[in-house]
TIDO-615754 format. One record per residue: x negated, y, z of N, C-alpha, C, O in turn; residue in one letter. Coordinates in pm, whole numbers, padded with zeros to 5 digits, always signed. Each point is the difference from the previous one (the first is absolute). Layout:
XYZXYZXYZXYZA
...
% end
This chain:
+04563+05079+01149+00020-00045+00103+00130-00012+00031+00091+00062-00054M
-00076-00161+00162+00205-00045-00023+00031+00111+00116-00083+00035+00084A
+00209+00013-00094+00053+00118+00061+00032-00044+00117-00037+00079+00088K
+00109-00205-00033+00011-00031+00116-00056-00188+00018+00024-00071-00097C
-00062+00037+00163-00036-00104+00077+00119-00094+00040+00092+00067+00048K
-00065-00208-00055+00087-00083+00042-00031-00022+00102-00115-00027+00033M
+00227+00038+00050-00010-00021+00185-00022-00170-00001+00047-00085-00076K
-00143+00075+00198-00005-00134-00008+00138-00018+00138+00017+00067+00102V
+00066-00189-00159+00081-00033+00166-00048-00056+00080-00061-00107+00003S
+00093+00200+00092-00064-00023+00142+00095-00160+00082-00043-00082+00081K
+00116+00089-00115+00055-00133+00084-00093-00100-00051-00098-00051+00055T
+00142+00037-00153-00064-00103-00135-00185-00022+00043-00055-00110+00008A
-00023+00261+00017-00114-00041+00030-00007-00083+00139-00070-00099+00016S
+00143+00150+00069-00015-00105+00171+00022-00097-00044-00074-00078+00059K
+00137+00020-00137+00078-00172-00030-00088-00073-00077-00019-00114+00042R
-00055+00155-00168-00080-00066-00031-00160+00041-00023-00016+00117-00035F
-00076-00178+00046-00090+00003-00019-00118-00098-00169-00030-00119+00002K
+00003+00191-00084-00079-00049-00090-00152-00041+00025-00083+00074+00053I
+00061-00202-00098-00087-00074+00017-00121+00093-00100+00042+00089-00075T
-00171-00116+00082-00077+00020-00115+00039-00088-00134-00015+00072-00099K
+00055-00191+00066+00012-00027-00103+00137+00001-00067+00052-00075-00083N
-00003+00209+00158+00154+00046-00027+00096-00113+00038+00080-00025-00090G
-00070-00032+00175+00174-00074+00048-00013+00096+00144-00082+00061+00070K
+00250-00101-00083+00055+00071+00088+00077-00033+00109+00113-00049-00004V
-00183+00080+00111+00006-00117+00143+00118+00081+00076+00012+00122-00013M
+00057-00186+00078+00103+00042+00081+00020-00066+00162-00052-00110+00017F
+00105+00156+00071+00010-00080+00139+00124-00026+00010+00082+00091-00014N
-00038-00244+00046+00078-00052+00015+00141+00052+00071-00039+00081+00084H
+00174-00087-00079+00104+00014+00079+00068-00090+00096+00001-00122-00008A
+00061+00201+00107+00025-00073+00109-00078-00092+00094+00005-00115+00042R
-00104+00260-00029-00093-00056+00075-00014+00087+00148-00097-00011+00074T
+00198+00085-00052-00006+00128+00085+00062-00086+00142-00070-00039+00093R
+00223+00022-00103+00042-00057+00103+00100-00125-00012+00021-00055-00108H
+00032+00021+00212+00077-00140-00007-00103-00128-00030+00042-00106-00046T
-00153+00124+00073-00099-00109-00057-00014-00084+00100-00090-00083-00016T
+00168+00075+00146-00034-00078+00078+00059-00169-00038-00037-00108+00045G
+00117+00134-00123+00019-00148-00043-00037-00046-00135+00043-00099-00058K
-00128+00184+00016-00082-00080-00118-00073-00082+00044-00022+00006+00121R
-00035-00099-00190-00089-00097+00010-00150+00063-00014-00006+00070-00101R
-00090-00075+00158-00115+00028+00002-00098+00005-00092-00094+00078-00020R
+00128-00167-00028-00036-00034-00219+00044+00096-00060-00075+00074-00064S
+00200-00054+00071+00053+00167-00119-00057+00062+00035-00075+00063-00075A
+00078-00041+00226-00031+00183+00028-00146-00019-00030-00058+00107-00011L
-00003-00193-00003-00137+00024-00037-00065+00014-00145-00107+00044-00041R
+00264-00122-00043-00013+00059-00159+00032+00110-00014-00075+00051-00083V
+00172+00042+00131+00055+00098+00025-00082+00130+00019+00038+00107-00046L
-00175-00125+00128-00077+00055+00027-00086+00051-00127-00037+00118-00012R
+00014-00199-00064-00097-00002-00145+00082+00068-00098+00111-00026-00046K
-00222+00148+00023+00020+00065-00138+00069-00040-00110-00084+00083-00035K
+00151-00126-00062+00036-00009-00148-00032+00069-00106-00007+00121-00020D
-00019-00248-00072-00011+00103-00149+00152+00052-00060+00091-00078+00029A
-00059+00169-00088+00134+00000-00047-00011-00018-00130-00095+00006-00080L
+00258-00040+00068-00011-00082-00148-00031+00096-00125+00029+00117-00025A
-00079-00189-00025-00023+00064-00169+00088+00083-00062-00041+00093-00070K
+00189-00122+00090+00105+00114-00084+00008+00096+00120+00090+00076-00036G
-00118-00045+00122+00027+00131+00100-00124+00045+00005-00005+00104+00065D
-00112-00145-00113-00114+00046+00014-00015+00144-00074-00069+00097+00032E
+00156-00116-00142-00042+00171-00112+00078+00095+00081-00040+00116+00012K
+00133-00152+00037+00100+00110+00049-00042+00072+00162+00044+00108+00038R
-00137-00196+00041-00056+00011+00137-00089+00102-00033-00006+00109+00056V
-00106-00172-00204-00100+00109-00029+00026+00126-00040-00080+00089+00028K
+00214-00057-00112+00022+00099-00032+00013+00109+00138-00057+00108+00012R
+00150-00173+00085+00034+00045+00117-00131+00065+00100+00011+00084+00088L
-00144-00161-00139-00089+00035+00019-00070+00071-00023-00071+00056+00083L
+00069-00035-00230-00065+00123-00079-00140-00086-00067-00099+00057-00046G
+00114-00180+00050-00120-00099-00044+00049-00036-00141+00121-00013-00021V
-00241-00009-00105+00046-00032-00114+00020-00153-00021+00045-00042-00106K
% end
């Protein structure tokens, strides 16, 4: 048995979720304040979750302790 386990990054676990198929999903930025000047359609797009790019996926999965 391993002597010490790898700790999961708590900040990464709050920001990213992994789907059943292994995709990493994240919330969009710039949705908290000063949204009054944005178009409604733009805000609607920002509300949706989006899949992370393949290049960043490996790094985030390592932070989350997933292979």
